N, C-alpha and C positions, 0 to 999 in steps of 0.2 A: 393677250400679249402681242398678237400680230400687229396691233395698232402701233406699238412702240417701234416696230421695224420699218415704219414709214419714214422715220427720221434717220438721217445719216449718223447722227450722234445724239445720245441722251446723257446729259450732264447732271449729276447729283451734286449739289453745292451747299456749303455752309460757311458763313463768316463769323468771326468773333470781333467785337467792337466795343468801344467805350462811347457813351452818349450822355453827357450831363443834361439836365432839364433844359428844354428849349433850344438845344443845339443840334446840329447835324452830327451824324456818327463819325467818330475817328476810328478808322479800320485798323484792326490788330493783326488778323491773319485770315487766310482763305484755304479751304480744302475742297477739291473738286474731283469726282471720279466719273469716268465714262462707263455707263451701265453695261454695255455689250463687251467692250475690250478690257475693261477694268483699269484702263490707264489712269494714273493718279497724279494730281498736282497738289503740292503742299507749299504755300507761299507765305512767308512772314511779312511783318510790317514794312521793313525797309525796302524789300523787293517789290511789294505791292505798289508802293508810292512812286516807283520808277516806271510802272506800266501805264501807258496811256489808253490801253484797251484790254479786254479780257484775254487770257492765254488760251481760250477755246472759242469755238464758233458760237455765235449768238444769232445767226441769221435764220432764214425760214427752214433750213434743213436740220436745225438743231432744236431739241427740246430741253429746257432747263427745269429741273425738279428741285423743290425745296420745301421746308416746313415753316409755315407762317412767313411767306416769302417777301412780304413788304419790307421786312428788315434787310433782306439781301439786296433788294433793288434800291433801298436807301443807301446801302454801301456802294453799289454801282454808281449812283448819282454823286456821292461824296468823292469818289475816285475820278469822276469825269468820264466814266465809261458809258457807251451806248446800252440802252436796255435791250434785253433779248426779245425776239419776235414771238416765241411760243413758250408759255409757262404752264407748269402743272404744280399746284400747291397741294400737298397731301394733307395739310391742316384743314384747308377749305373742304376737301372731300370727306375727311373724318367728321368734321363739324356737320356737313350736309347730311351724311348718312345716319347720324344719331341725333339730329336736331330735335329739341323738345325733351331730351333726356339728359342725364348726367353720367358720363362714364365713371366707372369705379375709381380709376386713378387720375381723373381729370382730363383736360383737353390738350395738355402739353405733349411733347414728343414721347416722354416716358409713359404717359397715359395711353397714347396711341399704340406704343409697343406692347404694353400690358394687355390692351384690348385684343390684340392679335396673337397673344401668347408668346411674345418674343422677349428675350432677355435684354436688359439694359443696364447702363451704369447706375450705381447707387445714387439716390437723390442727394445725399450728403456730399459725395464726390463732385457732382455736377454743380452744386452751389458753391463749393470752394473754388472750382476753376472759373465759374462765371464771375465771381467776385474778383479774381485775378485779372480777367479780361477787362472788367468794368473800371479797374483802377487806372487804366490808360498807360501804364508803363512809367518809366522805361523798364524793359525786361532784360534779364540776363539771357544768355544763349540757352541755358537749361530751362528757364521759364518759357521761352518761346517754343522750345521742343514740346514741353508739357502742354502748352496751349494748342499747338498743332495736333498733338495726339488726342486731346479732348475734342477739338473741332472735328477730327476724323471719325470719332465715335458717332457723331450725329450723321455724318455722311454714310457710314457703314449701316446705320439704322435705316436711312432712306433706301439703301441698296436692298435691305431685307423687306421693307414695307412695300416698295413699288410693285413687285410682282404679285403680292397678296391683295393689293387694293385695286389695281387697274381693272381686273375682271368685273368688279362691282360698280364701276364708274359709268356715268352718263358723259361720255368723252367730249362731245361738242360743248356742253355746258361747263364741264370741268375746265376746258381751255378758256372759256369765256370768263369764268371766275378767276383764273390765273391772270388774264388780261386786266381784270379789275384791280388785282393786287398791285400791278404796276402803276395804275392810276392813283391808288392810295399812297404809294411811296412818293409819287410826284407831288401830291397834295401835302404830305407830311414834310417833305424836303423844302417846299416853298414856304410853308407856314403862313401865318396871318399877321400883317403889320400892326403893331401896337403903339399907342401913345405912351411911351415909357415914363415921360415926365408926370403925366396925370396919374398913371398907375402908381408911381412912387408916392405921390401926394395922398392917394387913397389909402395906401398901405400905412402911411404915417398917421393918418387921421381916421382910421377905420373905427375905432371905439367911439369917438364923438359922433361920427356919421351914423353908426348903429343907433345911438341914443336919439338922434334927431329923426331917423326913419321911423322908429317906434312911436315917438311923440306925434309925428305927422299922421301916421296911419291909425294908431290906436285910439285917437280921439273919437272915432266913429264906432269903436268896438268896446273899449274899456276892458280888455282881457289880459293886459300886461301889468306886472308889478316890477318896475324897473326894466330889466331885460329878460324877465322870466314870464313865460306864457302860463297862465293859470287856468287849469281845466274847469274849475267851478265857475269862473267868470264867463268862460266861453259857453258853458252849458246854459247859464242864465241868459246870455245873449240869444242863443238859438231858441229858447223858450219864448222870450219876448217877441221875437220876429217870426215865430211859427215855422221854423226851418227844421224838417226832419233830418237826422244825421245817422249814417251807418255806425254800427258798434263792432268792437272786436269780440272774439269768442268769450272773453272774460267779462263782457258787458260794459266796457269803457268806450268812450267815444273814439272812433278811429281818427288818428291825427296824422297819418302818413300823407306824403305829398300827392300821391295818386288819388286818394279819397278827396283831398281838397280840390284837386284839379277837376275831378268829375263833378263835385258839388257846385263848383263855381260856374259850370255850364248851365246848371238848372237854377242857381241862385247867384246871379252876377254880383250881388252886393258883398259876397265873401271873397271875391277875386283879389281885392287889395290885400286882405289878410293873408291869403295864400302866397301872394308875391312876397310879402314881408317875411313870412316864415321861411320861404324858400331862400330868400336872400341871406337871412341870418344863419341858416343851417348849412347851406351849400357854398357860400361865398367865402372861401378861405383864400384871400388874395395872395398870401405868401406862397401858395402852391401853384398859382398860375405860371405855366412853364414858358418863360420868355428868354430867348437867347441873347447873346451879346450884341447881335445885329438888330434887336428890337422886334424879332419875329416870334410869335407864339407857335411852338411846335410840340406836339405830343402824339402818342400812338392813337390812331383813329379806331383801332379795334374792329376791323371789318368783319361782318357776318357773326358778330357776338350775340345779337339779339335773336330771339326765336323767329322774328319776321325777316331775318337776314340783313338787318340794317347795321350801320356802324354804331358802336357804343363806347365812345371815348370817355375819359374821366371827366366828370362834371367839375372837379376842382382845377384840373390842369388845362382845360380847353376853354377858350374865350366864349364859346357858344353854350357852355354848360351852366354857369351861374345865371342870375336874373337877367332879363332881357336888357334892362337899362345899361348894364355894364358893356354892352356891345358898342356903346359910344366910345370905348377905348380903341376900337379899330380905326386906324388912321393910316392911309397910304402915304408913301414918300412924296415929296414935292414933285409935281409933274406927272404923277400917276393917279389912277383912280381904282376904286373897288366897287364891283357890282354885286348886289345881293339878289340872286335869281332863284326861281323855284319853278317846277313843272306845275301846270294847271290840271288838277284832277288826274294825275298820272295813272293811279291804280285803276280807275274806271275806264280810261282809254285802253289800257292793256287788256282788261277783262272783256271789254266790248270786242276788241280785235280777236282775242283768242277764242271767245265763246261763239262768235258769229250771231249774237243776239241783236236783232234789228231794233228792238225797243231800247236796249242799253246804248246802242250806237246813236239812236235818235237823241236820247237824253244827253249823251256826251257832246254831240255835235251842236246842241242848242247853246252851248257856252255856259250854261248853269244846270248841270245834270240833276242837282238836288231839287231845285225849283221845278224842273221839268217832270221829275218823278212825282212830285206833289200834284202837279197838274194832271198827269196820267191817272193818278189815284182818285182824282176828283176832290182833293182836299182843299184846293184853291182854284179860283177862276182862271180862265185862259189868259186873261190880261194881267195876272198877278206879277209883281216884281219883288226883288229882294227887299226893297224898302217898304212895300205895302204889306208883305206877309213874312216878316223876319222869323217869327216863332215857328210857323208851319215849315218854312224852309229848313230851319235848324233841326226840327224833329225828323224831317224826311232825310236830311243828310245823315243823321245818326243811324236811321233805319237802313239806308242804302249801304253805308259802310259796314254796318253790323251784319247784314245779309251776305255781303261779299266775303267777309272774314269768318263766316260760319258761327256767329254768335247765336245762342239759343234765346228763347222767349223771355226767360227770367233775367238774363244778362241785359237784354234790350230794355225790359221794363225798368231795371235799375238805372240804366243810362238815361232813359227818358223821364225818370221819376214818376212813372205811371203805376 
């Protein structure tokens, strides 16, 4: 707790807001309490929109605490307020502390309170008030008071949780995660520019497009009857081509997307069928969240995966459905969009943190997977990505599997060995 005393003020905050799909939030109210002095702000919609900056300090001497705080920083951005310097997100820390498990009452604020043995508002009451906030108003004075009271219950919950959670935290990394939540809010607020005209055409013509996609891809497989995937036909295809396929516990062929994705790595000829199935199952174009300004915005769900990655909705986010739909991304006239990625980021971090000179050598070679194969004597020193693609691919799987702690059975399945 001494760590909290380093800050001149520690503000516990929560907003209520309305946010139609694809839009920026419309802020309904704000409650903020200073942890040490217990000073309290309760500010309704009308007063909030008259403020050009927060009613409390957001500089280096202040710490702002929230639960799943990207929502709060989206509200800051919608109001035109500067983002705070230092952020502590109790959701991130709850998620981090129990990663790989499932809390009995879930990951929400109510679940966090239950985990720490604290009382909370009934879920039914919370749902009712959340729906009132989402309606967007207009609100009577009584409704606004009720919303502020509801908002304050979340702030009161933060007030109880903070002293219980801080002693368990890795503070420097907690602050770093809070910083990332600000970055997430900026990404969500900006959104991705979409060619809305072409999207509208796709939505109108989606049924004929599906039929043509199936006709184009299925001519090489013969596993569809109309728009229905037939298990027996697929089984016959696998037998004809000598392709082994994982089964479920019940003995049926595993048809989930992850199985298809892994099998496509070993048997590239099934990749088009995987893309087709993915497109037909995941691509619900009416759910793609596009705002009135033509921007695709949805919750990026940071830290949702066990590896700590973002996990946005595949239906609502432009990067979720099949890759070819990314052609709908279109910048405004006079602007450009860059699609960038880190090169072997995980291996670079592992080399730096471990101090392993062999891993550093592999990373610095520019192609660590091929360099690993050379170190193992699997390919000659003059080998290239073009000359030994299969060996490079196998050693890439091996290198990443080793880094993430995969066992020999999992590696054998990945390599189909």
